[in-house]
N, C-alpha and C positions, 0 to 999 in steps of 0.2 A: 408588314409592309415589305417592299422590295425596292430599295433605292441604289443598291450596289450589286453588280453581278459580274460574271466572268464568261467569256466565250473565246476559248483558246484554239479556234479553228479558223482557217482562212475562208474567204468567200467561196473558193473552188471546192474546198472540203465540205462546206455547208451545203452547197448546191448539189453535190454528189449524194450527200446524206439524205436530202429531201427529194432528190430526183427532179430538180427544177432548173430553169435557166436563170442566169444572172442578168438582171435588167441593166442596160447600158445608160450612161457611162459608169464604169466601176471606179470606186475610190482607188487611187494609185499613190503610193504603194498600198497594197491590200493590208489592212490593219488586223492585228490579233489583240484581243483585249483580255489581259490577265486580271485587270480590275477596271471597271468603268463606273463612274459616279453619275447618277441620274441628273443631278443639279448642274452638270456641265452641258447637258442637252446634246450629247454626242450623237452622231448619226451611226446607227447600229444595224446589223443585218436582220431582216424581217422576211418571212415567207408569207405571201399573200396572194389573193386572186385579183388580177387586174380586171377592172370592170369593163374595159373596152375590148380586150382580147379574150377574156374569160380564162386566160392561162394562169397557172400558178407560177410565180416568179420570186426571185430573191432580190431585195432592194435594200439599200442603206437608208433608213428613215430616222428622223429626229426623235429622240426619246423625250416625251412630253407632248401629249396630244393637243392639237389646236383644232377645235371644231370648225367646220366649214362656214358657219354663220358669224364667226368673229369678225368685227369691223376694225380695221386698222392694225398696223404693226405693233403699236404700243400695247394694245390689248392682247395681241397674239403672244408677245413676249411675256406678258404678265400671267396669262392663264397656264402656260406650259409647266410652270413650277408646281401647280396644284393638280396636274393630271398625269404625273409619272405612273401612278397606280389608280386603279378603279376597283372599288369593292364589288365583287361578283354578285352579292346579294341585292345591290341597288343600281348597278350600271344600266339596266334596262329602263330605268325611270328617271335618271339624272339627266338634265338637259345637255350637259357637256359630253356625255357618253352615249346617250340613247340611240342616236342614228348609227354611230359606229358599231355599237353592240348588236344592233339588229341586222345590219347589212354588210359590215366589214370586219369579220373575224380574221385573225392572223395568228401565226405561230412565231414566237420569239426564241430563236436558238440560244442555248446556254450550256455551259459545262459546269456551272455551280453558281451559288450566290452567297452573299455575306450578310450576317446579322450580328447583333451585339447582345451579350448577356449582361444584365445589371445585377451586381452583387456587392454588398458592403459599400455602397456609394460610388462604385467604379463600374466602368463598362469594358467588357472583354470581347474582342472580335472573334468570330467563328466563320469558317468556310463550310458550306453545306452543299453536298453533291450526291450523285448516284454512285454506288460502290464500284461499278465497272468503268467509271470516269468517262462515260459515253456523253455524246451531245444529245441533250433532251430539249423539250419545248415548254416554254411558258405559254399560257393562254393570253393572247393579246387582242387588241382592237386597234384599227388604224383609221386615219382621216386624211382628207386632202383639203388644203386651204390655199386660196389664191390671194396674193398680195395685190390689191387693186391699184397700187401706185406703180409697182415695177413689173407686174404680170407674172412674177415668180410663183411657181407651184411648189408648195411645201407639203410633203407627206410625213406624217408623224404617228406615233403609237403610244399606247398605254398598256401596262401589264396588269392583269386581273389578280386580285388577292382573295383569300378565303381564310377561315379559321385555321390555326396551326394544328398540325398533328402532334402526337405525344412527344416525338423527338424535337421538333422545332419549337414547341411551346416551352420546353425547358431552356432553350437558348434565347429565343425572342420572348422573354418572360415578363415583359410589360404589356405590349400590345397583343401578343399571342396571335399574330397573323403570319401568313406565308403566301408566296406566289402560287397561283394555280398551275400545276404541272399536268400537261396533257400527254398521256401515254400513247404509244403507237396505235393501239387498237381503237382509240377514241378520236384520233386526229381527223379522220374523215368526217365524223359527226360535227366536230367543232368548226371545221372549215366549210361546212355547207352554209352558204350565204343566203339561202332562201329564207325570207322572213317567217315563213310558215313553220320553220324548223327551230325557232328560237327556244321553245319549251324543251326540245330534245337537247339542245346545246346547254341549257341551264342545268339539266340533270347531271352533267358530267363535271360541273364546276364545284369540286369538293376536294378536301385535303388528300394529298398523295399519301399512300401507305407509308407509315414511319419505318417499317421493316425493310423497305426498298431504298432507304436513304441512309446517309452517314454524314458525320461532321467532325471537325477537329478545330481546336483553337489556333489562331495565327497571331503574329506579332502586330504591334500598333503601327507598323509601317504603312498600313492602309490609310491611316489618318494623318501621317506626317506631312506637315506643310512645307518642309524644306527638302523633300525627296520625292522623286517620281514613284508613285505606287503602281504604275502600269508596267510591272516587271515580273519575271517568274518568281522572284523572292517573296512577293506578297502572298503566295500560295503555300509557302513552307510552314509546316507545323511549328508551333511554339507553345511550350508548357508554362502555365502560371501556377506556381506552387500553392497559392491560396485557393485554387479551384479543386484541389485534390485532397 
């Protein structure tokens, strides 16, 4: 699964990386996320194709997808906790994800993500990243929901997951899942919103090569309730003697 990740780039840096415009208005001040927790339903940068202009843009969307057919704010708030992730194997058939999967693919920029290793009855946090520390892309899907009472338009997203590769399976050793990472050579295929290309997009939803990734253990600052975990220190390596 993927409920915690990092994107340590500003909106301007992300827009330059993907060669897209930033949709207005921009969150001010522009945030950088050393650690973001999905259950806070933060608005995070997403690269998507606007269906009105057909242009690719960068927008801050809520993490936790709310399908357009949801009725009422209470139900919208309830479902978002269950839609942070979508299994790539079943997203095309699940009612909550089906429309977004077929028509609204997106890229979720990241610089790494967090998972926990279970050993000896304890949980140990790890940071998983690409060795060159580059900004990479999770495969995502997005939706638009309209609050019938206020008229507010909410755009939200979910991150697709797949089976873990050899590296991440040793860390996330209970569920053995990982987010789908889309490499640069496959991003054009993934972002093709033509429903006739769904089968082509499904073919690239597979584990990212383990040899192209790296990981290290970090401190439990990430789960500290009395401290802010959205700081550079959350990414610092920390050794647990019992893991070596």
